[in-house]
TORTOR-710026 format. One record per residue (C-alpha): residue number from 1; y, x, z. Coordinates in pm, 1 decimal, m for minus. Example, Ala and Ser with C-alpha at 12.3 -4.5 7.8 and 13.67 -1.06 7.14 Angstrom:
2
[node 1; [m450.0; 1230.0; 780.0]]
[node 2; [m106.0; 1367.0; 714.0]]
***
This chain:
191
[node 1; [1273.1; m3111.0; m8236.8]]
[node 2; [1242.3; m3473.4; m8339.1]]
[node 3; [1462.1; m3752.3; m8214.3]]
[node 4; [1296.2; m4030.1; m8015.8]]
[node 5; [1418.8; m4355.2; m8171.9]]
[node 6; [1410.1; m4682.5; m7977.0]]
[node 7; [1501.6; m5004.1; m8158.1]]
[node 8; [1604.0; m5320.3; m7973.7]]
[node 9; [1683.7; m5651.2; m8143.0]]
[node 10; [1864.9; m5961.6; m8023.5]]
[node 11; [1881.1; m6291.5; m8218.1]]
[node 12; [1728.0; m6107.5; m8511.9]]
[node 13; [1378.1; m6051.9; m8649.4]]
[node 14; [1271.5; m5688.8; m8682.4]]
[node 15; [1083.8; m5671.2; m9011.4]]
[node 16; [870.9; m5370.9; m9104.8]]
[node 17; [1120.7; m5284.5; m9376.8]]
[node 18; [1412.3; m5285.4; m9133.3]]
[node 19; [1214.9; m5091.0; m8872.4]]
[node 20; [1118.4; m4820.8; m9125.6]]
[node 21; [1471.8; m4803.3; m9264.8]]
[node 22; [1634.9; m4758.7; m8923.0]]
[node 23; [1373.0; m4513.2; m8797.4]]
[node 24; [1398.7; m4300.3; m9112.1]]
[node 25; [1779.8; m4291.4; m9110.1]]
[node 26; [1832.3; m4238.8; m8736.8]]
[node 27; [1559.6; m3975.6; m8693.2]]
[node 28; [1761.2; m3745.1; m8924.0]]
[node 29; [2059.8; m3744.3; m8686.7]]
[node 30; [1953.5; m3416.1; m8526.1]]
[node 31; [2034.1; m3241.5; m8855.9]]
[node 32; [2398.7; m3276.8; m8759.4]]
[node 33; [2361.3; m3187.5; m8391.0]]
[node 34; [2036.7; m3028.7; m8279.7]]
[node 35; [2071.5; m3103.5; m7906.2]]
[node 36; [2017.6; m3478.9; m7959.7]]
[node 37; [1690.9; m3588.0; m7800.1]]
[node 38; [1691.3; m3967.0; m7816.8]]
[node 39; [1865.5; m4247.4; m8000.3]]
[node 40; [1882.5; m4609.0; m7888.0]]
[node 41; [1951.1; m4855.7; m8169.3]]
[node 42; [2061.2; m5211.4; m8084.0]]
[node 43; [2054.3; m5458.3; m8372.3]]
[node 44; [2181.7; m5811.2; m8320.1]]
[node 45; [2310.8; m6121.2; m8487.9]]
[node 46; [2632.6; m6248.3; m8329.4]]
[node 47; [2646.4; m6623.4; m8385.2]]
[node 48; [2985.3; m6654.8; m8220.5]]
[node 49; [3168.0; m6406.3; m8444.1]]
[node 50; [3479.7; m6556.9; m8601.0]]
[node 51; [3409.6; m6420.0; m8944.2]]
[node 52; [3076.4; m6436.2; m9122.9]]
[node 53; [3138.5; m6076.0; m9226.0]]
[node 54; [3114.3; m5960.9; m8862.1]]
[node 55; [2786.6; m6118.9; m8755.5]]
[node 56; [2533.7; m5841.7; m8823.6]]
[node 57; [2586.9; m5581.3; m8549.2]]
[node 58; [2437.6; m5231.8; m8528.3]]
[node 59; [2502.2; m5009.6; m8228.1]]
[node 60; [2364.1; m4659.3; m8178.4]]
[node 61; [2372.8; m4455.4; m7858.0]]
[node 62; [2253.8; m4094.0; m7881.0]]
[node 63; [2174.9; m3873.1; m7584.6]]
[node 64; [2094.9; m3508.5; m7557.6]]
[node 65; [2165.3; m3200.9; m7354.8]]
[node 66; [2531.8; m3234.2; m7261.6]]
[node 67; [2611.9; m3503.8; m7517.2]]
[node 68; [2637.4; m3882.9; m7509.1]]
[node 69; [2782.4; m4058.0; m7813.6]]
[node 70; [2800.5; m4427.9; m7902.7]]
[node 71; [2911.1; m4615.6; m8212.7]]
[node 72; [2908.8; m4980.9; m8323.0]]
[node 73; [2968.9; m5148.4; m8658.5]]
[node 74; [2970.0; m5510.3; m8779.5]]
[node 75; [2919.2; m5629.1; m9136.6]]
[node 76; [2758.6; m5919.2; m9320.4]]
[node 77; [2435.5; m5724.2; m9388.7]]
[node 78; [2228.2; m5547.7; m9121.2]]
[node 79; [2139.1; m5258.7; m9354.6]]
[node 80; [2507.5; m5205.2; m9431.9]]
[node 81; [2580.4; m5215.7; m9057.8]]
[node 82; [2323.7; m4941.6; m8996.5]]
[node 83; [2473.3; m4724.0; m9271.5]]
[node 84; [2828.1; m4781.1; m9145.3]]
[node 85; [2740.2; m4702.8; m8783.6]]
[node 86; [2563.4; m4382.1; m8891.2]]
[node 87; [2874.9; m4275.9; m9083.8]]
[node 88; [3087.0; m4340.4; m8776.1]]
[node 89; [2841.8; m4144.3; m8560.3]]
[node 90; [2850.3; m3848.9; m8802.6]]
[node 91; [3230.6; m3837.6; m8770.7]]
[node 92; [3200.0; m3842.6; m8390.7]]
[node 93; [2947.9; m3557.7; m8404.8]]
[node 94; [3182.5; m3351.8; m8623.3]]
[node 95; [3467.4; m3410.4; m8375.0]]
[node 96; [3236.0; m3319.3; m8086.3]]
[node 97; [3126.6; m2998.7; m8257.9]]
[node 98; [3487.2; m2914.4; m8338.3]]
[node 99; [3586.9; m2942.6; m7975.0]]
[node 100; [3289.1; m2755.6; m7831.7]]
[node 101; [3211.7; m2491.3; m8093.7]]
[node 102; [3550.6; m2422.1; m8247.7]]
[node 103; [3553.4; m2052.1; m8167.6]]
[node 104; [3234.2; m1972.8; m8361.6]]
[node 105; [3246.9; m2218.9; m8649.4]]
[node 106; [3096.0; m1963.4; m8883.3]]
[node 107; [2746.6; m2008.5; m8734.9]]
[node 108; [2728.3; m1671.3; m8562.7]]
[node 109; [2553.7; m1643.3; m8228.8]]
[node 110; [2749.9; m1552.5; m7915.9]]
[node 111; [2564.3; m1222.2; m7893.2]]
[node 112; [2684.2; m1123.0; m8241.0]]
[node 113; [3042.5; m1214.3; m8154.3]]
[node 114; [3024.9; m1012.9; m7832.5]]
[node 115; [2891.8; m708.4; m8018.7]]
[node 116; [3172.7; m733.2; m8274.7]]
[node 117; [3437.6; m693.1; m8002.1]]
[node 118; [3498.8; m327.1; m7944.2]]
[node 119; [3511.7; m226.2; m7578.3]]
[node 120; [3803.0; m21.7; m7448.0]]
[node 121; [3731.6; 349.9; m7478.4]]
[node 122; [3618.7; 517.0; m7157.7]]
[node 123; [3887.8; 779.1; m7202.4]]
[node 124; [4194.1; 559.4; m7149.3]]
[node 125; [4412.9; 861.4; m7081.4]]
[node 126; [4498.4; 887.4; m7451.8]]
[node 127; [4595.1; 517.1; m7466.4]]
[node 128; [4927.1; 405.4; m7327.5]]
[node 129; [4974.9; 69.5; m7161.1]]
[node 130; [5187.9; m34.3; m7456.6]]
[node 131; [4890.6; 20.8; m7690.3]]
[node 132; [4661.4; m200.9; m7482.9]]
[node 133; [4905.0; m492.2; m7439.0]]
[node 134; [4969.3; m642.1; m7780.4]]
[node 135; [5187.4; m936.0; m7677.2]]
[node 136; [5424.1; m1018.1; m7394.5]]
[node 137; [5542.2; m1365.6; m7307.6]]
[node 138; [5787.9; m1490.4; m7048.7]]
[node 139; [5822.0; m1840.4; m6910.2]]
[node 140; [5982.0; m2016.4; m6616.3]]
[node 141; [5759.8; m2129.1; m6329.9]]
[node 142; [5840.7; m2483.8; m6226.5]]
[node 143; [5734.7; m2577.0; m5873.5]]
[node 144; [5475.5; m2858.2; m5884.7]]
[node 145; [5169.8; m2979.3; m5699.5]]
[node 146; [4812.6; m2955.6; m5831.5]]
[node 147; [4808.1; m3309.3; m5971.8]]
[node 148; [5129.1; m3248.2; m6168.0]]
[node 149; [4980.2; m2922.8; m6299.7]]
[node 150; [4671.6; m3107.4; m6429.4]]
[node 151; [4897.5; m3362.0; m6602.2]]
[node 152; [5116.5; m3087.6; m6753.4]]
[node 153; [4809.0; m2899.2; m6874.9]]
[node 154; [4692.1; m3213.5; m7057.0]]
[node 155; [5038.0; m3301.6; m7191.3]]
[node 156; [5098.2; m2952.9; m7330.1]]
[node 157; [4748.8; m2934.2; m7483.2]]
[node 158; [4669.2; m2620.0; m7287.8]]
[node 159; [4291.6; m2630.7; m7310.9]]
[node 160; [4201.0; m2307.3; m7131.1]]
[node 161; [4453.7; m2241.9; m6853.6]]
[node 162; [4791.3; m2330.9; m6703.7]]
[node 163; [5003.6; m2113.9; m6472.3]]
[node 164; [5229.8; m2284.1; m6218.1]]
[node 165; [5410.6; m2234.4; m5888.1]]
[node 166; [5236.2; m2443.8; m5623.4]]
[node 167; [5502.7; m2634.5; m5430.6]]
[node 168; [5271.4; m2676.6; m5127.8]]
[node 169; [5183.3; m2307.1; m5083.3]]
[node 170; [5478.3; m2143.2; m5264.8]]
[node 171; [5223.7; m1922.9; m5448.1]]
[node 172; [5149.7; m1871.0; m5816.6]]
[node 173; [4830.3; m2058.1; m5912.7]]
[node 174; [4623.5; m2065.3; m6231.2]]
[node 175; [4451.5; m2388.2; m6332.3]]
[node 176; [4167.1; m2318.3; m6575.2]]
[node 177; [3893.3; m2507.3; m6761.6]]
[node 178; [3541.1; m2403.9; m6666.8]]
[node 179; [3248.3; m2385.1; m6908.8]]
[node 180; [3112.8; m2714.9; m6773.0]]
[node 181; [3441.1; m2886.8; m6871.5]]
[node 182; [3570.5; m2929.4; m6516.2]]
[node 183; [3881.0; m2759.8; m6380.0]]
[node 184; [3905.0; m2460.2; m6149.4]]
[node 185; [4201.7; m2329.5; m5951.0]]
[node 186; [4286.4; m1964.1; m5880.9]]
[node 187; [4512.9; m1925.1; m5578.2]]
[node 188; [4696.1; m1593.2; m5555.2]]
[node 189; [4755.7; m1399.8; m5236.0]]
[node 190; [4956.8; m1086.2; m5178.2]]
[node 191; [4731.6; m806.5; m5052.6]]
***
């Protein structure tokens, strides 16, 4: 899948050489992240910059399925600005991939990972509960409302879930991160 590259200029002349250079460099961005569909490149000359070294500005915004990244760099040469902004964008892509694909960084597909996990045997009579539970952990439940729980989840770097005692309902709740990145709440009830 090729990246659609749009180039916009402001206070700058877009020569054929510059156009070819930017198109060639930016169209290779999907090598680093294959979901990128389009890239918008803004090139400008900032007359009002304090330093002459900050007048040539290159800004790239990439969009794709579930991703929107933007980077900007300023130098004294527009070609150097393009190279610098691409380097910055590559670092952002690596951070993005690290956050979203950290569990399968070896390149395996989800299906392969799922097949590698052995299911519990159907005859669980020979297994004791102690064999199935490999770790136990105890912690104190602090009464808090949902907003405090969201803040605590972020402060403690709990990315997947957070268990708390809801002060409003006096029930144990589980705050969890959904696949779409939003939060969900499990409210417990005694049957």
